[in-house]
N, C-alpha and C positions, 0 to 999 in steps of 0.2 A: 506407364506412366511418361509422360512426354517433358524433355530434358531439351530446351537448348540454352549456348551458354555463351556470353556475352566477356569480352574483356573492356576493364573500368581501370585506368591507370590516372590517378587524380595526383598531382603535385601537391607539394603542403602548404602551398598559397600561392595567391594570384599576384597577376606581378602585376606593377601599378599602371602601367598603358598597353603593353604589350599583350594579345591573350598568352595563357599559363597552354603550353602545349606535352602534350603526354611523349617522354622519351623514345615510344616504338617509332613515332612519326619522321622525326630527322633521317633518325637510320634510315627508315626505306625508302622515302624519297631521292638520299643519297647513293643510296645501291642502286637506285632502278629512277632512270628519270621519266620512262613514258607509261608508270601505275598509277592506278586507277582506287582510291581507297576512299570507303564507306568509314564518315565521322560524324559527330553531333557538333554542330556550332552553337557555344553556347555564348549568348546575345547580353550585353550589359542592360541591366533593367532601364535605363534610361535612351537603350538606341531602338529602332525599328527592327520588327522581325524581319515584313515585309521590304525593307529594303537592302537589308543582310543578304537576304534573298536573292533579290535582282542583284545584288553584285557578286554572289557567286553565280549565279546562272551567268552571269556576262563573264566571267574564268574562266567559264566551259564547264562546270562543276551541275549532275542536275540534284535539283532538290527534289527530296521524296515527301518529308513529314515538316509541317512547322507544328510544333506544339506550343500553342497559349500556358500551357501546365511549366512548361520548363523554362521558359521561355528562351527557347533552340530550335534548330533546324539540322534535320537531318539529311547529307547529301554524299552523293558520288563524287568527286572530286580529283581530277589527276594531281601529280603531284606537286606540277608547276603552280596550280591553283593555289594550294595549300600554301606553298611557298610566301606567295603574295599575301594569302589571308592571315596568316601568322604574324604579320606585321599591322593586322586591322586593326584599331583602338575601339571597335565597336565591341569584340570580342572581348571574352569574359577567359574562353577555354576550350581547347580543339578537342576530341576525345575519340578514338576510335570505336567503331563497333566492331565484335568480334563477328566469326562466322560459325554457321551450325558444324560441330566435330560426330560422327558418327561413333558411337562406344561401343568400344571392345567388349567381349562377354564379359559377366563379371563374375567376380571370385565364386567359389562353390559354394552353395547353400541360399544365393540371392534366390526370390521365388521367382517360379519358372516363368511369370506372365511379365516380367521387366527383365529377360532376357534377351528379348530380342533388342536390334533397333529403335532407335527413339519414332514413338506414336503406336508403330506396330506391337500390340500389346496378345500376341497368340492366345488363345484360351490354354489351359491343365490339360485339355483332353481333345480330340479333332478325329474327326468330324463331330459333328453333334452336339446335346448340351453335357452340360457337369449340373445343371441345378433342373433336374427333373422331379418332379411330382412324385411325394409319396405319401402314405398313408398319415391322416392324420394334420396333413398338411394347412392351412388357415387357405378357405376355398378361392380366394380372392390375392393373398401375396403369396401363396405357395409358400418355396423355399427360398423368396425373399423377403421371409418375415423377420428373420435377425436382426438387421438394424434397428426396424420397429420397434422390437423386444429391447434392445440395448438402451437405444435414445432415450426409452418411453413416449412413443410418439401414439399410440392406440387411442389414449385417452383424447389427443386431439383429432386423427385422424377418421376416428369413428363418428365423432361429431362433425362428419364434414370440413374439417379446416384444411385446403388443399391451396392457399395460397394466394387466392385470390385479390387482384390487386395488385398485387408485389409483382416489379418489372425484375426479372434477372438477363443479368449478361453471362454467355458463357466466353470463356477465350481458350482455344485448342486448338488442332493440326485442322478440324474439318468434322461435317454431319451430315450424316445422313436424312435429309429429309423429306425421301421417300419412303422409308421405313414407314410399313401402317402401326408400327408399335407406339407412332407418334399422330395418329390420327386423331383430333381433335385438338389439337395442342393450336395456343397462340400464338405464332412468331411475329413480334410485334418488325421487326429490320433481321437484314442479315447481310452481310458484307464479308468481301474474301481481300483481304488486307496483303495477299502476296500477288494476285493477278490482279485488283482493283477492280472486283466485279460483285454483282448480289449472288453469285451463284457458291454456296458456303461445302455443298457435295462431292464428292467426287469427280474429277476432269478430267480431260482428253492429253491435260499437259502437266499434271501430273504424276508422279513416277510413279511408274503400275508396282515396281517392287514394292513400296509401302503404300499400306490402304492409309491413305490420309484421316477418311474418315473414322476410321478404327477408331480411336481415342476417343473422341471425342462424341461419337455415338453412347460410346460405352458410360462417358459420365454423365451425358446429357439424360439417358435411360435411366436414370436414379432420382434426377428432377421430373421427369415428364413421359419414361416408356409407360406400358401396358403391354404385355403380354397374359390374356386369359390365364390366371391360377398360377402364372410363374411367377410375375414379377406388375408390381404396380409403381410408378415412381412417387414417391412424396408430395409436389408439388405441383401436379397437374393443373389447377387452376390461376397458376402465373402464365404471365405473359414471360415472351423470352426473342435476347438480342442475341443472335448467333454471328460471335468474330471470327474467323479465320485467322489466325495470325501466325501459325511455322509452317514453314516450307520442310517438307519431308526429303527434295532431293539433296544426295547430299555433294554435289558440288555446288549449288546455288548458294549465294548469302543470305540468309536468315537475320534481318535486324531488328534488333531490341524496339524498334521506330515502330514497329506492326505492333508491339504491345502496347507502349504510350497512344498513338494511333488510338488504338482499340479501345482504350478507357475514355479518351475523349470525346469519341466518335458516341458511346454508349452514354455517357453524361449528356453531351448534346442534345440526346433524345430522350431522355428518362429514363432513368434508372435506379433501382435502392439497392440492389446484389450484385456484385461481383463475383461470380465461381471462376478460378485459375485453376486448373491442375498440370502447371506449367514449372520448371524451376531451370536458371542459371547461373551459370559458375566456371566451369570451364571452355576453353577456346580449341580450338583443332591447330592455332595458329601457336600452341605452346604455351598461352598465356591465359592467366586466371584470376578472379578477385582472391587475394591475398585473404586469411584470416580475420587481418586486421581493418578490413574493409569492410566486413557483413559487421556493421554500424547500421544500419537504420539511414544513412547520409549517401551514401556512394551511387548502389547501383542504378540505372535509369529508371528502371524498371521500380524497384523497392520507393525511389522519392517519386514516379509517379504513382505510385498504388496508395503513400500515405497520403499525397495530393489528393486523390479520389475522398478518400475518409474523410478529410477537410471539407467536401463537397456534400457531405452526408449520404456517402455511397459506402457501405459496408463491402470490404474485400478480403474473400475467405480463397486462400490459396495450400497447395501443398507444402507440408514442410519438406519434404523431400526422401528419396530412399537410398540412403548412403549408411543407415548406423549400421552395429548399435554406437558406433563412436563418439564421444563427445565434440561437438561444437562442426557438427555433420549439415547442416541446413543449410539449402540452398538458397539463394534472392528469389524472386522480393518476399520470403520468408522471413527475415531477414527488420521488414519493415515494423516501424513501433506503432502503429494502428491499425496495423496486416492481420487479421486472426490464421496464423499456421497452423496447418493441422496434422497430426499423426497419428500412425494406424496402430491400432486394436485387433484382436481379432476376438470371436465369440463369448470367451468368457472373461473377456477382459482384460487378456494380456497383451502389454506391449510387444508387437510385431519388431523382431529382431531388426529389419531394415529399416525402421520409421527414424529420420534423421533427427538427430536432439540438437541440442541446445549448450550453453547459452550465445548471445550474440557477442559480435566483439567489445560493447559497452555494457557485458555483464547480465543483459538484461532474459530473462525467459522466456524460453522459449521450445518445443511449441507452445500456444495457445492452447490446445485441447486436439482431443486424441476421437474419434469415431471409428465402427467397425472398417479396419483399409484387410484384410484377410477371407481370403474365401466368399467375397461379393459378389452376389448374384447382377449381371448386366447382362444387357442386348449385345450382344456380337456381329450379327447376320437379321436378316428377315427371319423370323423365326427362332431366332437360337437367341437363347440367355447360356453362361458362363459362368462360371467362381474364375475372380480376375483377383489381385493379390496389390496394395500398392497404395499409397497418400493420395495417389489421383483418387481413387474413389471412397476415401476419410471423407475429402474435402466437400465433392458433391454431397456429401448426405448431411455435414454439416451446414452446410451456406442450404438447402431444402428444408433443414429442418429452421435457421432462422427465420426462414420465407414463410413459414408458419405463425411464428412469431412477431414478424412484420404486419400480415393480415389482422391481427388481433389487437394488435398494440404500436400503428401504423406513427405514431409521434416519437417512437423510438428510435435515438439516434445508433451510429454505428459501436460508441464505445458503451451507450447505456447497453445495445446488445451484449457486446463483452462482457459486460458488469453482471446483467442478467444470465449468463451462463458461465459465467462465476462464481458465482451466489452457492448453484444446484449441483456444479461439477463434483465429479467422485472425489477428485484430490485437490479440492478447496481448501482443506486443511494443512498440508504441506505441501503447496506445487511444487516442483522440482523441474529440472531440465530434459526432463526424458518426455515425461508425459502432461508438462504443464499442469492447469488445473485439471485435467483430466475429462473425462466423460460427459458432458452435460445430462438431466434431466430435464426433457424438454417439455413437458408438459409441467413439469413446475414452473419450468419461467413461464408457461403459457397461462397460468394462476399467478405466479406473483412474479410478476418480470422487473419490478422494482425489487423483490426478494422483501423482506419483513426490515425494516427502517428502526432501530430506538432514535427517540424526540429527544426523549428529558425520564430521567437524569442521565447524563453523559461525564465520560470519564477527564473528558475536556473541561467540562464546567467549572472544576475546581469544587473548595468544599460546599456540600449541601447548605441554604439557608434554613433549612426546617428538619424537624428531625422525623417526620411523618410526610416524605415526600411524595406525589400523586407521578407513578410510573405512567409513560403513553408511549405509542410508538403506532406505526403505519404499514398498510402492506399496499397502498395504491390499489387500484383497480381493477377487481378479481371478476371473471365473469360470471355471469346470472347462476350459470351452469355450475360455477363449484363453490355456489354458496350454501349454507353459515360457513365462515369459519372459526375455528374454533381457537385457542392462545393457551399456551400452560405458559406460567409466568413461573419464574424460577429465582428466588433470593437469596443470597449465603453469603456468608462472612469469607468463604474462599472459595477458587475459580472452579472449583471441582464440582462442586454443590452437593458436597458427600454430605453434610447436615443442613440441609434448608432451612431458613428461617420463614420462608413462603415459600410452598408448592400446591398452585392451584389453577385450574382452568376455569379461564370468561370466554365471554365471546363478542367484548368490545374491546378497543384499542387504547383502555385506559383504564387502569387503577389505582385507588386510593386505598394506601398501606394502612391506616387507621391502628396502625401501635408504632410506637418510635423505636426507630434503632437507636441502639448504641453505639457511644463514639468510636472510632475505627475507619473503616470501610468495609464497602458492601462490589460485591460485584451480582448481576441479574443478567435474564437470560430469558426468550421470548422464542416459543418453537408454535411456527401454523401450522393448521391441519385444516385444508380444502374439505369438502363435505364428498369429490371424488376420489380423497387420498391423497393428493400432492402438500409436500411438505416444504415449510423453508422457516431460518433461522434468523432471529438478531446475531449469530454468535456470542459470547460471551463481553457483556458490557461492564468494562470497571478497569483496573478498583477506584470506589465515588469514595472520597473521605468525609465522612458524618465526622459533624462539628462536636465538639461537648456541649451535655446540655448546660452548661454554663460557663461561662468566662469572668475570673476575679478581675475588676479592673481595680482596686486600690488594696495596698499593703501587701502587694502577691509580688514583687521585687525577689527574682530568685536568691540574689546577694541578702537580700533582709531589707525593714524597712524601718523609716522611725516616723514617730508622730509625737505633736506635744500635748493631744489629746487624750485625756483619761477614759474619753466616753468615745471613741473614734467612730465614723460613717463606713460602712462597708457599701460597697457598691457590687456590682455583675451584669454581664448581658448574655441572655438566650436565643436560639434560635428558635424558628417559629418551631408550630406543633398546632396540630387538628384537634378539632374539638368534638368527641372527645380523642383520644384520650384526655387531651390539656383542658384548662389552664394548668401551668408549671404553679407546683404550690414549692417552697423551699423551708426546710431546718437550718437554720444556720448553729453552730457553735463556735465558741472560742477557748482555745487548750492551751493551757500553762507550761512551756518547752521542759521546765525544771522537771516535772513531776508529773506531768500525762494526764495531769486533772482538767478538767471543763470547769472554770471560771464564771462562762455563762452561757445559754443556750436558750434557743427559741424555735418554735415550730410553724409550721400552716402558713408561712409569709407567700402575698402574692405579690408583691411588689419587690423588683429588683434595687432595693435601698432600703439599711436599716442604720439607723444609728443603735447606739448603744444604749440601754438606759440604769446600767450603772456600771461606775469607775473601775477600771484596771487596778493592778498594783503599777505603782512608778517602779522603774529599771529595771523591766523584768518583760524576758523576750515569749511573745504567743504565737502560736498560729491561728488560723481561724480555716473552720472547711464550712461547704455547702452538701444537704442533701436533697438532692432535686426528686420529686414524685410528679410522675406522667401515669395517672390512673394506676395501673396497679405496680408498676415499676418503677425502679427507683437504678439513682447512678449516684457516686459519690465525687466532689471535686475539691482537692483540697490546696490552700496558697501553696504557693512554687517557695518560699521565704520563711522566717521569721517576721515579727515584726518588735519594735520598743516602743513602751510610751515613754518619752523623757520627764524627768522634773524640771520644770523652768525653775524653780526656785534655786537658791543660794545652798550646797552640801552643809550639813552639820560635821562633817568628821571630814579627815584629810584622808584618801585612800588610794590605794591600787588593789583593780580586777586581775585576776587572774585571767590571763587569755585564751583568748575562742580562735579557732579552733587549739586545741590545745592535746595533743600532740597536732604538727603540722606539718605539710599540707596535709588537707584532710577535706572530704565533703566536696572536693572540688575547687575549694579555694587553696591559694598557692602562697599567701600570708596569710598570719596570723594578729588580730587584733589588740589595741595595747589601751584600755581604759583606767582612767584614775579623777579622782574627784580632788581638789583643793578648798580647802574651808578658809582660809586667810591668805590674802596676796601677799607676796615675798618669793624670795630664790624657787626655783626649782630646777631640777636637774631628773633626766631621766636617760636613762643607757641600758646596753645590753651588755653584757659580761660574760667572759667565760668563766669555769669552772675555779680556776687559778686567780679570778678577779682581774683580769685582763678585759678593757674596755672593748668592745670588737664593732660596737654602733652607737654614736651619739644623736639621740631626736631632741631634747632642749637642756641648754640652749641650741640653736641649730638657723640655718635658713628658713625654717618655718615657724619657728617659735623662739620669741624675747628669753631673756635668763630670770627676769622678774614679769610672773604670771597672776592676773587677777584671781579673785574666789571664781570657782567656777567647777561646771562638770567640759570634763574633757574624754578626747577617743569617740566621740560617737557622732552618729551622719546625722547629719540636717534633715529637719521634719520637710518630708515633701522629696525628699532629695533621693540619692539611690544608695542604697547600703545602709547595714548599719553601725559602718566604722565610718572615723573622719582616714579619709588617705593621707593623710600627712603622719600619722600616730600607727599605722602597717607596717611591719616588719618581714622580710621578704626571704631570710635567711644570708644578708649579704652583708659584708663591714664596711664600712663609709667608704671604701673605693670603688666599692662594687666590686670587691672578690666575692664568688661563691665562698660560705664557709663547711665546713664538713659536716656531715652531720652529728647529733650528739646533744647532752644538755645545756643549756647557757640559762642565765639570770637574767632577770629584768628587772632592774634598780630604780626604785624613785626617792630622793633627797627632797624634802621640804619642808617649811617650816615647821618645827616638831617632831614631823616623820622621817625615817630613815628605813624603808620594808623592800624584800624581795620577793618573787615571784618565779618559780622553776618552769621553766619553756623544754620543751622536747620539738628539738628540729630532725625531722627523717631524711632530710638533704634528698638533693632530685637527683 
């Protein structure tokens, strides 16, 4: 795999007026007065690129590239010019370019195909082929069939899908356009950004030590090569833009501006996909990107690749061959919108050398994996050899994307990424070793948008009906894959161990037709095309199912009071289809003290009912509904009790037993004190301990005078909250607010003609 590495040192912030300058540059121009440096001049948004270019040229700089995307220019400038430009208020930042560094032989265990200096990827055996035909090989693909099998390409390619109408740009170190393996391939444009001509094959001024076109030709062959019986490119119907961006000569500066310029060049012509088996990180001058800079926003090549994606261009790039350690990806694989590709072998095992993520800001990289071990590629005229590296996983994924783009031309780069994620082998648990894994390309071709749940959704809140209609969509499915069948499962749990519904349908909607019990449900659609491709919504839920009835009156958890002996009960219900609807209701009123029912009625259809016979006064009750939906039923009980108060004057003075007793109990931290006064007069109500000492006085006090009228005290008000008057509730505290110890206390009522005590048990807190 070709590796070119650049230095990018960004300051923490930008100066308000003068450009920010990499700390490397002042040291260089102070040490050497006549040095020429290659740098990027980042221009402020309001300033003109042309004007800055003219000024730099006037100072003796050679302008290499003007980047519209970066709003920057690349120049070779003498240090005297840079010192002047460092004062130019039209510049945001001055940043050096790196220089190509020859790599030393990698550690033991590196694939032999990656041990040569950059670009030269020597075959594992020479001379001759290592991808020979063996008995049983496919007559067209021969030994190159493995990637087709692993990526599940054959259902598409056997139908003639070959990337027709798709434009693909390949950025590399050169291409042998005269190799007969590429006969019949459409090359829309080609440009050599190293020597600035239109010849991308080897030329006399290329370094003869390194075969400049070797790597790019091998990469291109996976797209478009054809060696009968041994290799057949995946996307031979596509048209190609070939960009020679990398200089293989060890003493020549290789600037990242070639990469940026090539992207903008391809965009100006028109391109759908860019494949880049290149990586940049370390420089021969001792500098490199730091781990914190691989965040998608620092490296110029990364920023440009993300900008290409913003313009509708899918950029597929190699993750790098620096594994198996974590955080071993190289730029531009750290780009947010770039598809970084790792390598795996023919069994789907991740290659040890494949670079791992995450990015500096914690994003998962690589995005996907593809075959990158012992991949058959064209290495010379008539020669097909097995090579290793993420360099070869990258074009396999990019070519796969070209097939999908042919079938679904409106898919955006992010849409393609999502489509691949939906059907990738590691989609259930993407990680920083293989990302989402190896995509099933034929499944993407059939289900490019996957299976999307429409309704009901977990984000939609509680259902408004207990018989919802389930709906989903698979978008546009090719006619050859029709019809599509759908397995719908609905269950109470996300494992679907005991599903409520498990059925096969051929339309994208399902009316449940049976009521869902209150709680929550999960559902999932698994789609299968006639050609065998599959896609799924994944688990949808949990989705809250409402109770079949919500009680609206006499349903306060703290209790309720009504002065009507024949109260009206009201409730509401969610929607229900017919059948099993409409809902019917059985209503019952239960006396709390005995558990017996004082009233019951069945078969109600309205959601309101007034009792036809009076309830006993000063007695606590509960009420409930049994709701029927066809043959299914569910029960809803009132959350609290209710009391029918007597509006008349009491005939006797009484102190009732406090409730709850003992307390705290049943979620109540206080106990209620009720009493009746038959004759107006002086009243005292106290809490005393067993020695007779008063600990809390209620009457007389701040809420009640010493003389009370005849009446009933301690009850809640009709229509209010709770059964009790909050002024006559004891919370276990003394008059001064001190919390009393747990124990037995007495409620003492003194009224005209009566002195009475009730035993209270306080459990403490």
